[in-house]
C-alpha positions as CSV (number, residue, x, y, z in Angstrom):
1,M,132.8,13.0,-10.5
2,G,131.5,16.5,-10.5
3,G,134.7,17.8,-12.1
4,H,134.4,16.1,-15.4
5,L,131.5,17.8,-17.2
6,S,131.1,17.6,-21.0
7,P,129.2,20.0,-23.1
8,W,126.7,17.3,-24.2
9,P,124.1,17.8,-25.5
10,T,125.0,21.4,-26.5
11,Y,127.1,20.3,-29.4
12,T,124.4,18.0,-30.9
13,S,122.2,19.1,-33.8
14,G,118.9,21.0,-33.4
15,Q,116.9,17.9,-34.2
16,T,117.7,16.4,-30.8
17,I,116.3,19.3,-28.8
18,L,112.9,18.4,-27.3
19,Q,110.1,20.5,-28.6
20,N,107.0,21.6,-26.6
21,R,104.5,19.5,-28.6
22,K,101.2,18.0,-27.8
23,P,102.0,14.3,-26.9
24,C,99.2,12.6,-28.8
25,S,98.9,15.0,-31.8
26,D,99.6,14.0,-35.4
27,D,102.6,16.3,-35.5
28,Y,104.0,14.6,-32.5
29,W,103.8,11.1,-34.0
30,K,105.3,12.4,-37.3
31,R,108.3,13.8,-35.3
32,V,108.6,10.5,-33.3
33,G,108.6,8.6,-36.6
34,S,111.2,10.8,-38.1
35,C,113.3,10.5,-35.0
36,Q,113.1,6.7,-35.3
37,Q,114.0,6.8,-39.0
38,H,117.0,9.1,-38.3
39,P,118.4,8.0,-35.0
40,F,120.9,10.2,-33.1
41,R,124.4,9.7,-34.3
42,T,126.1,11.4,-31.3
43,A,128.1,9.4,-28.8
44,K,127.2,9.1,-25.1
45,P,128.9,11.8,-22.9
46,R,131.7,10.7,-20.6
47,Y,130.0,12.1,-17.6
48,L,126.9,10.0,-18.3
49,E,129.0,6.9,-18.7
50,E,130.6,7.5,-15.3
51,L,127.3,8.0,-13.7
52,E,126.0,4.8,-15.2
53,N,129.0,2.8,-14.1
54,Y,128.8,4.2,-10.6
55,L,125.1,3.3,-10.4
56,R,125.8,-0.2,-11.7
57,K,128.5,-0.8,-9.1
58,E,126.4,0.5,-6.2
59,L,123.5,-1.7,-7.2
60,L,125.7,-4.7,-7.6
61,L,127.1,-4.2,-4.1
62,L,123.6,-3.9,-2.7
63,D,122.5,-7.0,-4.6
64,L,125.4,-8.9,-3.0
65,G,124.3,-7.9,0.5
66,T,121.7,-10.1,2.3
67,D,119.8,-7.3,4.1
68,S,119.4,-4.8,1.2
69,T,116.1,-3.0,1.3
70,Q,114.3,-0.7,-1.1
71,E,115.5,2.3,1.0
72,L,119.1,1.2,0.4
73,R,118.5,0.7,-3.3
74,L,117.2,4.2,-3.6
75,Q,120.3,5.7,-2.1
76,P,122.5,5.4,-5.3
77,Y,119.8,7.0,-7.3
78,R,119.5,9.8,-4.7
79,E,123.3,10.4,-4.9
80,I,123.3,10.5,-8.7
81,F,120.3,12.9,-8.6
82,E,122.3,15.2,-6.2
83,F,125.2,15.1,-8.6
84,F,122.9,16.3,-11.3
85,I,121.6,19.1,-9.0
86,E,125.1,20.2,-8.1
87,D,126.5,20.1,-11.7
88,F,123.5,21.7,-13.5
89,K,123.4,25.1,-11.9
90,T,120.7,26.4,-14.3
91,Y,118.2,23.6,-13.4
92,K,119.2,23.3,-9.8
93,P,116.1,25.1,-8.4
94,L,113.8,22.9,-10.5
95,L,115.6,19.7,-9.8
96,S,115.8,20.6,-6.1
97,S,112.0,21.2,-6.0
98,I,111.5,17.8,-7.7
99,K,113.7,16.1,-5.2
100,N,112.0,17.8,-2.3
101,A,108.6,16.8,-3.6
102,Y,109.7,13.2,-3.9
103,E,111.4,13.2,-0.5
104,G,108.2,14.7,1.0
105,M,106.2,12.0,-0.7
106,L,108.6,9.3,0.6
107,A,108.4,10.7,4.1
108,H,104.7,10.8,3.9
109,Q,104.7,7.2,2.8
110,R,107.0,6.2,5.6
111,E,104.7,7.9,8.1
112,K,101.8,6.1,6.7
113,I,103.7,2.8,6.9
114,Q,104.6,3.5,10.5
115,A,101.0,4.3,11.2
116,L,99.9,1.0,9.7
117,E,102.5,-1.0,11.6
118,P,100.2,-1.4,14.7
119,L,97.4,-2.4,12.4
120,K,99.7,-4.9,10.7
121,A,100.6,-6.3,14.1
122,K,97.0,-6.5,15.1
123,L,96.2,-8.1,11.8
124,V,98.9,-10.7,12.4
125,T,97.5,-11.3,15.9
126,V,93.9,-11.6,14.6
127,N,95.2,-14.0,11.9
128,E,96.9,-16.2,14.5
129,D,93.7,-16.2,16.6
130,C,91.7,-17.1,13.6
131,N,94.1,-19.9,12.8
132,E,93.9,-21.2,16.4
133,R,90.1,-21.1,16.2
134,I,90.1,-22.9,12.9
135,L,92.5,-25.6,14.3
136,A,90.3,-25.9,17.4
137,M,87.2,-26.1,15.2
138,R,88.8,-28.7,13.0
139,T,89.9,-30.7,16.2
140,E,86.3,-30.5,17.5
141,E,84.9,-31.5,14.1
142,K,87.3,-34.5,14.0
143,H,86.1,-35.5,17.5
144,E,82.5,-35.1,16.4
145,I,83.1,-37.1,13.2
146,S,84.7,-39.9,15.2
147,L,81.7,-39.9,17.6
148,L,79.3,-40.0,14.6
149,K,81.2,-42.8,13.0
150,K,81.0,-44.8,16.3
151,E,77.3,-44.0,16.5
152,K,76.9,-45.1,12.9
153,M,78.6,-48.4,13.5
154,N,76.4,-49.0,16.6
155,L,73.3,-48.2,14.5
156,L,74.4,-50.5,11.7
157,K,74.9,-53.3,14.3
158,L,71.4,-52.5,15.7
159,I,69.9,-52.6,12.2
160,D,71.6,-56.0,11.6
161,K,70.2,-57.3,14.9
162,N,66.7,-56.0,14.1
163,N,66.9,-57.7,10.6
164,E,67.9,-61.0,12.3
165,E,65.0,-60.6,14.7
166,K,62.7,-59.8,11.8
167,I,63.8,-62.9,9.9
168,S,63.3,-65.1,13.0
169,L,59.9,-63.5,13.7
170,Q,58.8,-64.1,10.1
171,S,59.8,-67.8,10.4
172,E,57.9,-68.0,13.6
173,V,54.8,-66.4,12.0
174,T,55.0,-68.9,9.2
175,K,55.2,-71.8,11.6
176,L,52.3,-70.4,13.7
177,R,50.2,-70.0,10.5
178,K,50.8,-73.6,9.6
179,N,49.9,-74.7,13.2
180,L,46.7,-72.5,13.0
181,A,45.7,-74.1,9.7
182,E,46.2,-77.6,11.2
183,E,44.2,-76.6,14.4
184,Y,41.4,-75.1,12.2
185,L,41.1,-78.4,10.2
186,H,41.0,-80.3,13.5
187,Y,38.3,-77.9,14.8
188,L,36.2,-78.5,11.7
189,S,36.5,-82.2,12.0
190,E,35.5,-82.0,15.7
191,R,32.6,-79.7,14.8
192,D,31.3,-82.2,12.2
193,A,31.7,-85.1,14.6
194,R,29.9,-83.1,17.3
195,K,26.9,-82.4,15.0
196,I,26.7,-86.0,14.1
197,L,26.8,-86.9,17.8
198,I,24.1,-84.3,18.6
199,A,21.9,-85.8,15.8
200,D,22.4,-89.3,17.2
201,L,21.5,-88.0,20.7
202,N,18.4,-86.4,19.4
203,E,17.4,-89.5,17.7
204,L,17.9,-91.5,20.8
205,R,15.9,-89.0,22.8
206,Y,13.0,-89.3,20.3
207,Q,13.2,-93.1,20.5
208,R,13.2,-92.8,24.3
209,E,10.1,-90.6,24.2
210,D,8.4,-93.0,21.9
211,M,9.3,-95.8,24.2
212,S,7.9,-94.0,27.2
213,L,4.7,-93.2,25.3
214,A,4.4,-96.8,24.3
215,Q,4.8,-97.9,28.0
216,S,1.9,-95.7,29.2
217,P,-1.3,-96.9,27.4
218,G,-3.5,-95.1,29.9
219,I,-2.6,-91.7,28.4
220,W,-3.2,-92.3,24.7
221,G,-5.0,-95.5,24.6
222,E,-3.8,-96.3,21.1
223,D,-1.3,-98.5,19.4
224,P,2.2,-97.1,19.5
225,V,2.9,-98.3,16.0
226,K,-0.1,-96.5,14.7
227,L,0.8,-93.3,16.6
228,T,4.3,-93.5,15.2
229,L,2.9,-93.9,11.7
230,A,0.5,-91.0,12.2
231,L,3.3,-88.8,13.6
232,K,5.4,-89.6,10.5
233,M,2.5,-88.7,8.2
234,T,1.8,-85.5,10.1
235,R,5.4,-84.5,9.7
236,Q,5.3,-85.1,6.0
237,D,2.1,-83.0,5.7
238,L,3.7,-80.2,7.6
239,T,6.7,-80.3,5.3
240,R,4.5,-80.2,2.2
241,T,2.3,-77.4,3.6
242,Q,5.4,-75.4,4.4
243,M,6.6,-75.8,0.8
244,E,3.3,-74.7,-0.6
245,L,3.2,-71.7,1.7
246,N,6.7,-70.7,0.5
247,T,5.6,-71.1,-3.1
248,M,2.6,-68.9,-2.6
249,K,4.6,-66.2,-0.9
250,A,7.1,-66.3,-3.8
251,N,4.4,-66.1,-6.5
252,F,1.9,-63.7,-4.9
253,G,4.0,-61.7,-2.5
254,D,3.7,-58.5,-4.7
255,V,0.1,-58.9,-5.7
256,V,-2.4,-56.2,-4.5
257,P,-5.7,-57.4,-3.1
258,R,-8.8,-56.7,-5.2
259,R,-10.4,-54.4,-2.6
260,D,-7.3,-52.2,-2.4
261,F,-7.0,-52.2,-6.2
262,E,-10.6,-51.0,-6.6
263,M,-10.1,-48.2,-4.0
264,Q,-6.9,-47.1,-5.8
265,E,-8.6,-47.1,-9.2
266,K,-11.4,-44.9,-7.8
267,T,-9.0,-42.4,-6.3
268,N,-7.0,-42.3,-9.6
269,K,-10.2,-41.4,-11.6
270,D,-11.0,-38.6,-9.2
271,L,-7.5,-37.2,-9.5
272,Q,-7.6,-37.4,-13.3
273,E,-10.9,-35.4,-13.4
274,Q,-9.3,-32.8,-11.1
275,L,-6.2,-32.7,-13.4
276,D,-8.4,-32.1,-16.5
277,T,-10.2,-29.2,-14.7
278,L,-6.9,-27.6,-13.6
279,K,-5.5,-27.9,-17.2
280,A,-8.4,-26.0,-18.6
281,S,-8.1,-23.4,-15.9
282,Y,-4.3,-23.1,-16.6
283,E,-4.9,-22.6,-20.3
284,E,-7.3,-19.7,-19.6
285,V,-4.9,-18.2,-17.1
286,R,-2.0,-18.6,-19.6
287,K,-3.9,-16.8,-22.4
288,E,-4.8,-14.0,-20.0
289,H,-1.1,-13.8,-18.9
290,E,0.0,-13.5,-22.6
291,I,-2.5,-10.7,-23.1
292,L,-1.3,-8.9,-20.0
293,M,2.3,-9.3,-21.1
294,Q,1.6,-7.7,-24.4
295,L,-0.2,-4.9,-22.6
296,H,2.8,-4.6,-20.3
297,M,5.3,-4.4,-23.2
298,S,3.3,-1.8,-24.9
299,T,3.1,0.1,-21.7
300,L,6.9,-0.1,-21.2
301,K,7.4,1.2,-24.7
302,E,5.1,4.1,-24.1
303,R,6.8,4.7,-20.7
304,D,10.2,4.8,-22.4
305,Q,9.0,7.1,-25.1
306,F,7.4,9.4,-22.6
307,F,10.5,9.3,-20.4
308,S,12.8,10.2,-23.4
309,E,10.5,13.0,-24.3
310,L,10.5,14.2,-20.7
311,Q,14.3,14.1,-20.7
312,E,14.5,16.1,-23.9
313,I,12.1,18.7,-22.3
314,Q,13.9,18.8,-19.0
315,M,17.4,18.9,-20.6
316,P,17.6,22.7,-21.1
317,G,16.4,23.3,-17.5
318,R,19.0,20.8,-16.1
319,K,21.8,22.3,-18.1
320,R,20.8,25.7,-17.0
321,L,20.6,24.6,-13.4
322,A,24.1,22.9,-13.7
323,E,25.5,26.1,-15.2
324,E,23.9,28.1,-12.3
325,Q,25.4,25.7,-9.7
326,K,28.8,25.7,-11.4
327,E,31.3,28.2,-10.1
328,T,32.0,31.0,-12.5
329,F,35.6,31.6,-13.7
330,P,36.0,35.0,-12.0
331,D,34.9,33.5,-8.7
332,F,37.2,30.5,-9.2
333,F,40.1,32.9,-10.1
334,F,39.7,35.0,-7.0
335,N,39.3,31.9,-4.8
336,F,42.5,30.6,-6.3
337,L,44.3,33.8,-5.5
338,E,43.0,33.7,-1.9
339,H,44.1,30.1,-1.6
340,R,47.5,30.8,-3.2
341,F,48.5,34.1,-1.6
342,G,46.1,34.5,1.3
343,P,43.0,36.6,1.8
344,S,45.1,39.7,2.6
345,D,47.1,39.7,-0.6
346,A,44.5,38.3,-3.0
347,M,43.0,41.6,-3.8
348,A,46.4,43.2,-4.5
349,W,47.3,40.3,-6.8
350,A,44.0,40.5,-8.6
351,Y,44.4,44.3,-9.1
352,T,48.0,43.8,-10.4
353,I,46.9,41.1,-12.8
354,F,44.0,43.1,-14.0
355,E,46.2,46.2,-14.7
356,N,48.8,44.1,-16.6
357,I,46.0,42.6,-18.7
358,K,44.9,46.1,-19.6
359,I,48.5,47.1,-20.5
360,F,49.1,44.0,-22.6
361,H,45.6,43.9,-24.1
362,S,47.0,43.6,-27.6
363,N,48.5,40.2,-26.7
364,E,46.3,37.4,-28.0
365,V,46.5,35.3,-24.8
366,M,45.9,38.3,-22.5
367,S,43.0,39.4,-24.6
368,Q,41.3,36.0,-24.5
369,F,42.0,35.7,-20.7
370,Y,40.5,39.2,-20.1
371,A,37.4,38.3,-22.1
372,V,36.8,35.0,-20.2
373,L,37.5,36.8,-16.8
374,M,35.0,39.6,-17.5
375,G,32.4,37.1,-18.7
376,K,32.4,38.4,-22.3
377,R,33.4,35.0,-23.6
378,S,32.9,31.4,-22.4
379,E,35.8,29.1,-21.7
380,N,34.3,26.6,-24.2
381,V,35.2,29.0,-27.0
382,Y,38.9,28.8,-26.2
383,V,38.7,25.0,-25.6
384,T,36.8,24.4,-28.8
385,Q,39.3,26.6,-30.8
386,K,42.2,24.6,-29.4
387,E,40.5,21.3,-30.3
388,T,39.9,22.6,-33.8
389,V,43.6,23.5,-34.3
390,A,44.6,20.1,-32.9
391,Q,42.2,18.3,-35.2
392,L,43.6,20.3,-38.2
393,L,47.2,19.3,-37.2
394,K,46.1,15.7,-36.9
395,E,44.6,15.7,-40.4
396,M,47.8,17.3,-41.8
397,T,49.9,14.6,-40.1
398,N,47.7,11.9,-41.5
399,A,48.1,13.4,-45.0
400,D,51.9,13.4,-44.5
401,S,52.5,9.8,-45.5
402,Q,56.3,10.1,-45.4
403,N,56.3,11.6,-41.9
404,E,58.7,14.4,-43.1
405,G,56.7,17.3,-41.8
406,L,56.1,18.6,-45.3
407,L,53.0,18.9,-47.4
408,T,52.4,20.1,-51.0
409,M,50.2,23.1,-51.6
410,E,47.6,20.8,-53.2
411,Q,47.6,18.5,-50.1
412,F,47.3,21.6,-47.9
413,N,44.3,22.8,-49.9
414,T,42.7,19.4,-49.7
415,V,43.1,19.1,-45.9
416,L,41.6,22.6,-45.4
417,K,38.6,21.8,-47.5
418,S,38.0,18.4,-45.8
419,T,38.4,19.9,-42.3
420,F,36.3,23.0,-42.9
421,P,33.7,21.9,-45.5
422,L,31.5,25.0,-44.8
423,K,34.2,27.6,-45.6
424,T,34.1,29.4,-48.9
425,E,36.8,29.4,-51.5
426,E,37.7,32.9,-50.5
427,Q,38.2,31.8,-46.9
428,I,40.3,28.8,-47.9
429,Q,42.4,31.1,-50.1
430,E,43.0,33.4,-47.1
431,L,44.1,30.5,-44.9
432,M,46.5,29.3,-47.6
433,E,48.0,32.8,-47.9
434,A,48.4,33.0,-44.2
435,G,50.1,29.6,-44.3
436,G,52.7,30.9,-46.9
437,W,51.0,30.4,-50.2
438,H,51.5,33.0,-53.0
439,P,49.8,33.4,-56.4
440,S,53.1,32.6,-57.9
441,S,53.4,29.3,-56.0
442,S,52.8,26.0,-57.7
443,N,50.9,23.0,-56.3
444,A,54.2,21.1,-56.0
445,D,55.7,23.5,-53.5
446,L,56.4,22.1,-50.1
447,L,55.1,23.5,-46.9
448,N,56.4,22.8,-43.3
449,Y,53.0,22.5,-41.7
450,H,54.4,22.2,-38.1
451,S,55.6,25.8,-38.3
452,L,52.0,27.0,-38.8
453,F,51.1,25.9,-35.2
454,M,54.1,27.2,-33.3
455,E,54.0,29.9,-30.7
456,D,56.5,32.5,-29.6
457,E,57.8,33.1,-26.0
458,E,54.8,35.4,-25.3
459,G,52.2,32.9,-26.5
460,Q,51.5,34.6,-29.8
461,S,50.3,32.3,-32.5
462,E,51.4,32.2,-36.1
463,P,49.4,34.2,-38.7
464,F,47.7,31.0,-39.8
465,V,46.1,30.3,-36.4
466,Q,45.2,34.0,-36.0
467,K,43.5,33.9,-39.4
468,L,41.5,30.8,-38.2
469,W,40.4,32.7,-35.1
470,E,39.4,35.8,-37.1
471,Q,37.4,33.7,-39.5
472,Y,35.7,32.0,-36.6
473,M,34.7,35.3,-35.1
474,D,33.4,36.6,-38.5
475,E,31.4,33.4,-39.1
476,K,30.0,33.7,-35.5
477,D,28.9,37.3,-36.1
478,E,27.3,36.4,-39.4
479,Y,25.5,33.5,-37.9
480,L,24.1,35.6,-35.1
481,Q,23.1,38.3,-37.6
482,Q,21.1,35.7,-39.6
483,L,19.5,34.6,-36.3
484,K,18.6,38.2,-35.5
485,Q,17.1,38.7,-38.9
486,E,15.1,35.5,-38.5
487,L,13.8,36.6,-35.0
488,V,12.9,40.2,-36.0
489,P,10.4,40.6,-38.9
490,Q,11.7,42.2,-42.0
491,A,8.7,44.6,-42.3
492,G,9.8,47.0,-39.5
493,P,11.8,47.3,-36.4
494,L,10.2,45.0,-33.8
495,K,6.4,44.8,-34.3
496,P,4.3,43.0,-31.8
497,L,5.4,39.8,-33.4
498,G,8.8,40.4,-31.8
499,V,7.3,39.4,-28.4
500,R,7.3,35.8,-29.7
501,A,11.0,36.1,-30.6
502,C,11.7,36.0,-26.8
503,H,10.1,32.6,-26.4
504,S,12.4,29.6,-26.4
505,L,10.2,27.7,-28.9
506,F,10.4,30.5,-31.3
507,L,14.2,30.7,-30.9
508,W,14.3,26.9,-31.4
509,G,12.4,27.4,-34.7
510,A,14.7,30.2,-35.8
511,L,17.8,28.2,-35.2
512,M,16.5,25.2,-37.1
513,T,15.5,27.6,-39.9
514,I,19.0,29.1,-40.4
515,D,20.8,25.8,-39.6
516,P,18.7,22.7,-40.4
517,S,21.6,20.3,-39.6
518,L,21.6,21.1,-35.9
519,D,20.7,18.2,-33.6
520,K,18.3,18.5,-30.7
521,Q,21.1,18.4,-28.0
522,T,23.0,21.3,-29.6
523,V,19.8,23.3,-30.0
524,N,18.9,22.6,-26.4
525,T,22.3,23.9,-25.3
526,Y,22.0,27.1,-27.3
527,V,18.4,27.7,-26.0
528,S,19.4,27.0,-22.3
529,Q,22.3,29.5,-22.6
530,A,20.1,32.1,-24.2
531,F,17.3,31.8,-21.7
532,Q,18.8,31.6,-18.2
533,L,15.4,32.5,-16.6
534,P,12.2,30.4,-16.3
535,E,9.6,30.9,-19.0
536,L,7.1,32.2,-16.5
537,E,9.3,35.3,-16.0
538,M,9.5,36.0,-19.7
539,P,7.0,38.5,-21.2
540,E,3.9,37.3,-22.9
541,E,2.2,39.0,-25.8
542,G,0.9,42.4,-24.8
543,D,2.4,42.4,-21.3
544,E,5.6,44.3,-22.0
545,K,6.3,47.3,-24.1
546,E,8.4,47.3,-27.2
547,E,11.5,48.5,-25.2
548,G,11.3,45.4,-22.9
549,V,11.2,43.2,-26.0
550,V,14.2,44.9,-27.4
551,E,16.1,44.6,-24.2
552,I,15.3,40.8,-23.9
553,L,16.2,40.2,-27.5
554,Q,19.5,42.1,-27.0
555,T,20.2,40.0,-23.9
556,V,19.6,36.8,-25.8
557,L,22.0,37.8,-28.6
558,E,24.6,38.9,-26.1
559,R,24.4,35.5,-24.3
560,L,24.7,33.7,-27.6
561,Q,27.7,35.9,-28.4
562,V,29.5,34.6,-25.2
563,I,29.1,30.9,-25.9
564,D,30.7,28.8,-28.6
565,I,28.0,28.9,-31.4
566,R,28.7,28.0,-35.0
567,R,27.1,26.7,-38.1
568,V,26.8,22.9,-38.4
569,G,25.5,22.5,-41.9
570,P,24.8,24.7,-44.9
571,R,21.6,26.7,-45.0
572,E,18.9,25.5,-47.3
573,P,18.5,27.7,-50.3
574,E,15.4,29.9,-50.4
575,P,12.7,28.7,-52.8
576,A,12.5,30.8,-56.0
577,I,9.4,33.0,-56.3
């Protein structure tokens, strides 16, 4: 067979040569379609026909055999593949590797099948054991079922027997009830006859007694007929008297005697007089109680009023005491480093962080952290600024009815004015320019307001948020400058009147003068932060020199510079002269 090789498919056209194309691409399907539309018109090679005939004969012989297996059916294919390997010298290495790979896989599968043979035998054994157990269980179940059926039949017979006994007992009970009724009637008739007999015997006894009395005249000395008549009349009188007594009991059984009635009436009058006296006393006591309740309510109102005034007076002292007891941020930061890195490395870490803050002092976050760490600024300043920015973003989001993240310049201006009503037109203009507005912009231009609040990788805010911070610091400096001018007289630098400027009440009045819209709680907070010492330690008039007053005033302003202090409402215009 190997000696008859044909040049197929070398003489076929180039369209039949397989191309290295992607299987599922569009070009592949186009080529497949073109191949289907233009089928190969070349005839099958002779060598291929001989191989097919040889394979068909071998398979037919294997099909005729009774003991043909899959291994035997693979043998013709293996021989044909070897013919291919021998005839195609160019592809012999590749085809040999393919054959070896398949032979290795078949050998591996044979080994696996051989390894599974004991398991198969064991599985067959287990299957047989299970079948035997199932048969034994079925046999046992059949035996139990037969026993249960027999027991059921016995129980049914017992039930029938009990039913028969029940019927016979019911008939016997019915018969006994009938006999009992007859015996009861017989007993009643005997009882009536016995009563009649007893009455006759009593009558005979009475007659005998009467006869015996009549036969002994020495005892009574009277006529028996007369005595009999008298006895009869006496019995009639006794019966009539008994009837009258019963009638009297029925008619006057609930009647109180007159003597008892008079005693009860007298007691009732005494109790009525006592009740009237107690009623009069009760009315007097009730009126006194109402008066006392009114006094009590007025006293409670005065107490509540005094208590609220006391709370207002003690509030600055309590807040100052709470601030004194509260751990400062530098102490907290150092304790955190000790807890995180240990006491030995805490100082080194603190020094490293401090030096890095100095190096990156131009950074906004580093600058604020350094100010809080050194006590030059309160934490509330940073927190309040963040809350202000969050509130502004919330107002812009509410104004964005379409939820597109865009606002017109007119809406942007309206939100700024509603959120910051105390800012001037110039400040609003600066904020709009920081947000991207230009003089050439129109009110219909759109602004992506979310981009105004974004931060870079180093925590630096956008120019809009930075401008908000700058305006806050400028407004704070201006507010404290107005407070300083109110505390220090305009006529000269710190006259003796400046001693009063260090007093908390005078500071209270100065704050209310420059900002009348402040509430009491806010003023108390400002005063408690400014005066962190008891009033007894502050200088009185004439006790300190002018330098001491200047120092205390400077300390008050520095403490107010640290906290979050800002204007709440507009300042009242000065009256025209």
